[in-house]
Every structure is written in structure tokens, then in C-alpha cells.
ZAVO-950398 format. One line per field, with one value per atom (N, C-alpha, C): atom name; residue number from 1; x negated, y, z negated; residue in one letter. Coordinates in steps of 0.1 Angstrom, whole numbers, plus 5000, padded with zeros to 4 digits. Example, Ala and Ser with C-alpha at 12.3 -4.5 7.8 and 13.67 -1.06 7.14 Angstrom:
<recs>
atom: (N  CA  C  N  CA  C)
n: (1  1  1  2  2  2)
X: (4868  4877  4868  4872  4863  4871)
Y: (4943  4955  4967  4978  4989  5000)
Z: (4922  4922  4922  4929  4929  4921)
res: (A  A  A  S  S  S)
</recs>
This chain:
<recs>
atom: (N  CA  C  N  CA  C  N  CA  C  N  CA  C  N  CA  C  N  CA  C  N  CA  C  N  CA  C  N  CA  C  N  CA  C  N  CA  C  N  CA  C  N  CA  C  N  CA  C  N  CA  C  N  CA  C  N  CA  C  N  CA  C  N  CA  C  N  CA  C  N  CA  C  N  CA  C  N  CA  C  N  CA  C  N  CA  C  N  CA  C  N  CA  C  N  CA  C  N  CA  C  N  CA  C  N  CA  C  N  CA  C  N  CA  C  N  CA  C  N  CA  C  N  CA  C  N  CA  C  N  CA  C  N  CA  C  N  CA  C  N  CA  C  N  CA  C  N  CA  C  N  CA  C  N  CA  C  N  CA  C  N  CA  C  N  CA  C  N  CA  C  N  CA  C  N  CA  C  N  CA  C  N  CA  C  N  CA  C  N  CA  C  N  CA  C  N  CA  C  N  CA  C  N  CA  C  N  CA  C  N  CA  C  N  CA  C  N  CA  C  N  CA  C  N  CA  C  N  CA  C  N  CA  C  N  CA  C  N  CA  C  N  CA  C  N  CA  C  N  CA  C  N  CA  C  N  CA  C  N  CA  C  N  CA  C  N  CA  C  N  CA  C  N  CA  C  N  CA  C  N  CA  C  N  CA  C  N  CA  C  N  CA  C  N  CA  C  N  CA  C  N  CA  C  N  CA  C  N  CA  C  N  CA  C  N  CA  C  N  CA  C  N  CA  C  N  CA  C  N  CA  C  N  CA  C  N  CA  C  N  CA  C  N  CA  C  N  CA  C  N  CA  C  N  CA  C)
n: (1  1  1  2  2  2  3  3  3  4  4  4  5  5  5  6  6  6  7  7  7  8  8  8  9  9  9  10  10  10  11  11  11  12  12  12  13  13  13  14  14  14  15  15  15  16  16  16  17  17  17  18  18  18  19  19  19  20  20  20  21  21  21  22  22  22  23  23  23  24  24  24  25  25  25  26  26  26  27  27  27  28  28  28  29  29  29  30  30  30  31  31  31  32  32  32  33  33  33  34  34  34  35  35  35  36  36  36  37  37  37  38  38  38  39  39  39  40  40  40  41  41  41  42  42  42  43  43  43  44  44  44  45  45  45  46  46  46  47  47  47  48  48  48  49  49  49  50  50  50  51  51  51  52  52  52  53  53  53  54  54  54  55  55  55  56  56  56  57  57  57  58  58  58  59  59  59  60  60  60  61  61  61  62  62  62  63  63  63  64  64  64  65  65  65  66  66  66  67  67  67  68  68  68  69  69  69  70  70  70  71  71  71  72  72  72  73  73  73  74  74  74  75  75  75  76  76  76  77  77  77  78  78  78  79  79  79  80  80  80  81  81  81  82  82  82  83  83  83  84  84  84  85  85  85  86  86  86  87  87  87  88  88  88  89  89  89  90  90  90  91  91  91  92  92  92  93  93  93  94  94  94  95  95  95  96  96  96  97  97  97  98  98  98  99  99  99  100  100  100  101  101  101  102  102  102)
X: (5036  5039  5047  5059  5067  5061  5052  5044  5035  5029  5019  5028  5040  5049  5051  5058  5061  5047  5038  5023  5021  5019  5020  5031  5046  5056  5052  5048  5043  5031  5024  5012  5013  5022  5026  5034  5043  5052  5042  5033  5024  5018  5014  5004  5010  5024  5033  5033  5031  5030  5020  5005  4996  4990  4979  4973  4979  4976  4975  4965  4963  4951  4951  4938  4934  4924  4923  4913  4912  4901  4901  4907  4915  4922  4934  4937  4948  4961  4969  4984  4993  5003  5011  5014  5019  5024  5009  4995  4984  4983  4985  4983  4995  5003  5018  5013  5009  5003  4994  4984  4969  4976  4983  4987  4994  5004  5012  5004  4993  4985  4978  4972  4965  4979  4986  4998  5002  5000  5005  4991  4979  4969  4969  4974  4971  4982  4992  5004  5001  4995  4986  4979  4968  4956  4963  4972  4976  4990  4994  5004  5003  4990  4986  4989  4981  4978  4994  5004  5018  5026  5022  5030  5025  5014  5004  5013  5013  5021  5035  5042  5056  5060  5051  5047  5045  5036  5033  5044  5053  5063  5075  5078  5088  5085  5073  5068  5068  5068  5064  5073  5084  5092  5098  5106  5112  5104  5091  5082  5082  5078  5076  5086  5097  5111  5113  5110  5111  5103  5093  5085  5087  5096  5095  5086  5078  5066  5069  5078  5084  5082  5088  5085  5072  5068  5050  5042  5046  5038  5043  5057  5060  5054  5054  5046  5031  5027  5010  5006  5015  5012  5016  5029  5031  5018  5014  5004  4991  4987  4974  4978  4990  4989  4991  4998  4998  4985  4975  4960  4950  4956  4946  4953  4967  4970  4965  4967  4961  4946  4938  4924  4921  4930  4926  4933  4942  4947  4936  4931  4920  4911  4903  4894  4896  4907  4911  4912  4918  4920  4907  4897  4883  4877  4878  4871  4878  4889  4893  4888  4882  4878  4883  4895  4906  4894  4904  4894  4907  4908  4923  4922  4932  4934  4947  4949  4960  4966)
Y: (4883  4895  4894  4887  4885  4878  4868  4861  4871  4880  4890  4900  4903  4913  4905  4892  4886  4883  4879  4881  4894  4905  4918  4919  4916  4918  4911  4898  4890  4895  4898  4906  4919  4926  4937  4936  4923  4920  4913  4906  4900  4910  4921  4933  4939  4941  4946  4943  4929  4924  4929  4930  4935  4925  4929  4920  4924  4917  4920  4925  4933  4940  4937  4936  4932  4942  4945  4949  4949  4945  4942  4952  4951  4958  4967  4965  4974  4967  4975  4970  4973  4965  4966  4979  4985  5001  5010  5007  5015  5009  4998  4993  4998  4997  5005  5019  5026  5042  5043  5036  5035  5031  5022  5018  5030  5033  5048  5057  5057  5069  5069  5054  5052  5049  5048  5047  5061  5070  5083  5090  5087  5092  5085  5071  5068  5073  5074  5083  5097  5104  5117  5116  5104  5104  5100  5094  5086  5095  5105  5114  5118  5121  5128  5120  5108  5098  5094  5090  5085  5099  5105  5122  5118  5121  5116  5105  5095  5082  5084  5090  5097  5104  5116  5124  5115  5106  5100  5090  5085  5075  5085  5097  5106  5111  5110  5118  5103  5092  5083  5069  5072  5058  5056  5065  5062  5053  5057  5050  5036  5033  5020  5010  5021  5013  5005  5014  5009  4997  4997  4983  4978  4978  4964  4963  4975  4975  4983  4987  4998  4990  4980  4974  4969  4964  4960  4975  4983  4996  5001  5000  5007  4996  4984  4976  4975  4977  4979  4993  5002  5016  5011  5002  5003  4991  4981  4976  4980  4994  5000  5008  5013  5026  5014  5004  4995  4990  4986  4983  4996  5006  5017  5021  5022  5024  5014  5003  4989  4992  4996  4997  5010  5020  5032  5029  5021  5016  5008  4999  4989  4997  5003  5013  5020  5027  5036  5030  5017  5009  5002  5000  4993  5005  5018  5028  5029  5026  5027  5016  5007  4996  4982  4982  4972  4962  4948  4940  4930  4927  4923  4908  4903  4887  4887  4875  4873  4860)
Z: (5198  5191  5179  5178  5166  5158  5159  5150  5143  5147  5144  5135  5140  5133  5117  5120  5108  5097  5103  5094  5084  5097  5087  5078  5077  5069  5054  5062  5047  5041  5047  5039  5033  5036  5033  5016  5020  5011  4997  4999  4995  4985  4991  4988  4976  4979  4967  4954  4954  4941  4931  4939  4932  4920  4917  4906  4892  4882  4869  4864  4856  4850  4835  4832  4819  4814  4801  4794  4778  4774  4760  4749  4744  4732  4740  4753  4760  4759  4750  4749  4764  4761  4777  4775  4767  4771  4777  4772  4777  4789  4793  4807  4818  4813  4821  4824  4815  4816  4825  4824  4835  4846  4848  4863  4870  4861  4864  4871  4860  4865  4878  4881  4892  4906  4903  4911  4919  4907  4910  4920  4913  4923  4937  4937  4951  4961  4955  4961  4965  4960  4963  4973  4972  4978  4992  4998  5009  5016  5011  5013  5026  5028  5042  5056  5052  5061  5064  5053  5058  5066  5065  5071  5084  5087  5100  5105  5102  5106  5107  5101  5104  5116  5117  5126  5144  5139  5153  5157  5147  5149  5156  5149  5154  5169  5172  5187  5198  5191  5197  5201  5188  5190  5201  5211  5220  5229  5229  5240  5235  5222  5216  5215  5216  5217  5228  5239  5254  5256  5251  5254  5243  5233  5223  5213  5210  5204  5188  5189  5177  5164  5161  5147  5143  5154  5153  5147  5154  5148  5138  5135  5120  5109  5113  5100  5103  5111  5114  5102  5103  5095  5080  5078  5067  5058  5067  5062  5059  5065  5064  5052  5048  5044  5027  5028  5015  5012  5023  5019  5012  5018  5014  5000  4998  4984  4972  4979  4967  4965  4975  4975  4962  4964  4956  4940  4938  4926  4921  4927  4919  4917  4925  4921  4911  4910  4898  4886  4885  4871  4870  4878  4875  4868  4873  4869  4850  4847  4834  4827  4830  4823  4826  4834  4837  4845  4842  4858  4860  4876  4878  4870  4867  4866  4858  4853  4841  4846)
res: (M  M  M  K  K  K  R  R  R  F  F  F  A  A  A  G  G  G  L  L  L  V  V  V  V  V  V  A  A  A  L  L  L  V  V  V  L  L  L  F  F  F  G  G  G  C  C  C  A  A  A  G  G  G  P  P  P  T  T  T  W  W  W  T  T  T  K  K  K  D  D  D  G  G  G  A  A  A  T  T  T  P  P  P  T  T  T  L  L  L  V  V  V  A  A  A  E  E  E  D  D  D  L  L  L  S  S  S  D  D  D  C  C  C  N  N  N  S  S  S  L  L  L  A  A  A  S  S  S  V  V  V  A  A  A  T  T  T  Q  Q  Q  R  R  R  D  D  D  S  S  S  N  N  N  I  I  I  N  N  N  Q  Q  Q  D  D  D  I  I  I  L  L  L  A  A  A  A  A  A  R  R  R  S  S  S  K  K  K  D  D  D  W  W  W  Q  Q  Q  D  D  D  T  T  T  G  G  G  A  A  A  L  L  L  F  F  F  T  T  T  V  V  V  Q  Q  Q  Q  Q  Q  T  T  T  Y  Y  Y  A  A  A  A  A  A  R  R  R  D  D  D  Q  Q  Q  T  T  T  Q  Q  Q  S  S  S  S  S  S  N  N  N  I  I  I  I  I  I  S  S  S  Q  Q  Q  C  C  C  M  M  M  I  I  I  S  S  S  K  K  K  G  G  G  Y  Y  Y  A  A  A  P  P  P  G  G  G  G  G  G)
</recs>
């Protein structure tokens, strides 16, 4: 179980770096602005799920703490949120004409 939790943490940390984005003619300032727009969009889109996860954690944390599963559940929720956010950001940047790489 601890190995799984460690893997989840590693995936979340790796996923936070995200890809660099390239687009012909895009200045670093434009890339930063577009990425900021996409990050904002992802934040709004994932807020509802994050709130639901927080409510579940608040209601069930004592049970999971008693069974030793709280850390794993927290990391699972965080990984799920990060994956959803990354997917939204990627789709947004691609729709703006960017390609991952660099």
C-alpha cells in the first residue's frame, strides 16, 4: 500500500511540471498568457470535483485514518485532480494552436 502511495505522489509531482508548449511565431509572453488562460479554465472546470472530494474527505477522514488509508485516498484524489486539470490544459493549448514539446 505504501508503495502505491509513493507511486501516486511521484506521478503527481511529475505531472505538475507539465509540457512546454510551442507555436510558430509565439513569443514567450504570448505562450505565458495563453497558458495562464488555460490554467484558469482548468481551475474553474475542476473546482466542483475538488470541492466534492474535500467534502468526502471531511466526512470520511476519521474512518480512513483509523484504517490507515487516509494518505492513499488523499493522494488518489490529488492525482485524479491533477490528471483532469492537465488534460483540460492540454486540450485548451492545442485548441490555441500549440503543440507540446520543446
